[in-house]
C-alpha positions in Angstrom: -9.5 21.2 -8.0 -10.0 17.7 -9.6 -9.6 14.4 -7.8 -6.2 13.6 -9.0 -4.8 17.3 -8.4 -6.2 17.0 -4.9 -4.6 13.5 -4.3 -1.3 14.8 -5.4 -1.5 18.0 -3.5 -2.0 16.0 -0.2 1.0 13.6 -1.1 3.3 16.6 -2.1 2.4 18.3 1.3 3.3 15.1 3.1 6.6 14.6 1.2 7.6 18.3 1.6 7.0 18.3 5.3 9.5 15.4 5.7 6.8 13.0 7.1 8.4 9.7 7.7 6.6 6.9 9.1 8.8 4.6 11.3 8.0 2.1 14.1 5.9 -1.0 14.2 2.5 0.7 14.8 1.7 -2.0 17.6 2.4 -4.9 15.2 3.9 -8.1 16.8 7.5 -8.6 16.3 7.0 -12.2 15.0 4.7 -12.3 12.0 1.7 -14.4 12.3 1.4 -17.5 10.3 -2.1 -16.5 8.9 -3.6 -13.6 7.2 -6.4 -11.5 8.9 -8.6 -8.5 8.8 -9.7 -6.8 11.9 -12.4 -3.9 12.3 -11.3 -0.6 13.8 -10.8 -0.5 17.4 -12.5 2.8 17.9 -15.2 4.5 15.8 -14.2 7.6 13.5 -14.7 10.9 15.1 -15.8 13.3 12.3 -15.5 16.4 14.7 -11.6 15.9 14.7 -9.2 16.5 11.9 -6.9 13.8 13.0 -7.5 10.0 12.2 -5.7 7.8 14.4 -4.5 4.3 13.5 -7.0 2.7 16.0 -9.8 4.3 13.9 -9.0 2.3 10.8 -9.5 -1.3 10.1 -6.2 -3.4 10.3 -5.0 -6.3 8.3 -2.1 -8.7 7.8 -1.1 -10.5 4.7 1.3 -13.5 4.8 4.2 -13.2 4.6 5.0 -9.7 6.5 2.7 -7.0 5.4 0.8 -5.4 8.1 -1.6 -2.5 7.4 -4.2 0.0 8.1 -7.2 1.0 6.0 -8.8 4.4 6.0 -12.0 4.3 3.9 -12.6 8.1 3.3 -16.3 8.1 3.5 -16.0 6.8 7.1 -13.9 9.8 8.1 -15.5 12.6 6.2 -13.4 12.5 2.9 -15.3 13.0 -0.3 -12.5 11.6 -2.6 -9.8 10.1 -0.8 -9.1 6.8 1.0 -5.5 5.5 2.1 -3.9 2.3 3.1 -0.7 2.6 5.5 1.5 -0.5 5.8 4.4 -1.8 7.6 5.9 -4.3 5.1 8.7 -6.5 6.4 11.6 -7.7 4.1 10.2 -10.3 1.7 6.6 -9.3 2.5 3.9 -7.9 0.2 0.2 -8.2 -0.6 -1.5 -10.8 -2.7 -1.9 -9.9 -6.4 -5.0 -7.7 -6.5 -6.8 -5.0 -8.4 -8.8 -1.8 -7.6 -11.5 0.1 -9.5 -9.7 3.2 -9.2 -6.2 4.5 -9.8 -3.7 4.2 -6.9 -0.5 5.9 -5.9 2.2 4.4 -3.7 4.5 6.7 -1.6 7.6 5.4 -0.2 10.1 7.7 1.4 12.6 5.2 2.1 13.1 1.4 1.2 13.3 -0.8 -1.8 10.4 -2.3 -3.5 9.9 -4.6 -6.4 6.6 -4.4 -8.3 4.5 -6.6 -10.4 1.9 -4.6 -12.5 -0.1 -6.4 -15.2 -2.0 -4.6 -18.0 -5.7 -5.9 -18.1 -6.1 -6.0 -21.8 -2.8 -7.9 -22.7 -2.1 -9.7 -19.5 1.5 -8.7 -19.9 3.2 -8.3 -16.7 6.1 -5.8 -15.9 8.5 -6.3 -13.0 10.5 -3.3 -11.8 12.4 -2.5 -8.6 12.5 1.2 -7.3 14.4 2.7 -4.3 12.6 5.4 -2.1 11.7 8.1 -2.1 9.5 7.5 -4.9 5.8 7.6 -6.1 4.4 4.6 -8.2 1.3 5.1 -10.2 -0.9 2.2 -10.7 -3.7 2.7 -13.2 -7.4 1.7 -12.3 -8.1 -1.9 -13.2 -4.3 -3.2 -13.4 -3.6 -6.3 -11.4 -0.5 -5.6 -9.1 1.4 -6.3 -6.1 4.9 -5.5 -4.6 7.4 -7.0 -2.3 9.7 -5.4 0.1 13.1 -6.1 -1.5 15.3 -4.4 1.0 16.7 -5.7 4.3 14.6 -3.5 6.7 10.9 -3.0 7.1 9.3 -0.1 5.4 5.9 2.1 5.8 4.3 2.6 2.4 1.4 4.8 1.9 -1.1 4.0 -0.9 -3.6 6.8 -2.0 -6.8 6.5 -3.7 -8.8 9.2 -5.3 -12.2 7.7 -3.9 -14.1 7.8 -0.6 -14.8 4.1 -1.2 -12.2 1.5 -1.4 -12.4 -1.5 -3.8 -10.2 -4.5 -3.4 -10.4 -7.8 -5.4 -7.7 -10.3 -4.8 -6.6 -12.3 -7.8 -4.1 -14.6 -6.2 -0.9 -15.3 -4.5 1.9 -12.6 -4.8 4.1 -13.9 -7.7 7.2 -12.0 -6.6 7.5 -14.0 -3.3 8.2 -17.1 -5.2 10.5 -15.3 -7.5 12.3 -13.7 -4.4 12.7 -17.2 -2.9 14.2 -18.4 -6.1 16.6 -15.6 -6.0 15.4 -14.1 -9.3 16.8 -10.5 -10.1 14.6 -10.1 -13.4 13.2 -6.7 -14.1 14.4 -3.2 -14.6 15.6 -0.9 -12.0 14.2 2.6 -11.7 
């Protein structure tokens, strides 16, 4: 089975089982005023089939995106890495890029995306309502914002045991949301 087929088999299994991530995963009720990154609280256990959130690095991006990062190589995966977020209304990551393709799985909620093609620097803005899977090609700058009224839990899957991340700048959707813009197509 190739890397992409493996990735989608895992995601289809999770969706088919009705796996819904709810709760705050230990995040504070009031969002911090500054972003942060923290190492895992516990080391990985390669003898266990379960990877707990405490075994993943955590991060927070202003305004309102908490996350856990599972680097596949650290946990025995040969071709998978994941990010699991709790993204609060109006929250989202900075504009960034990865060397591999990425898939976002959201079972419930509404998100607005910005995806920029690297060759043309043309950006596309679109809004989607869960459940959905968004495909982000390798090397495309992208970000999103929770466009709904409730927090959501998003899973990002990467077909590599290492995770690359290069921040490009602030999330342009935060400013558009503050201005009340509704540009973009609805999916």
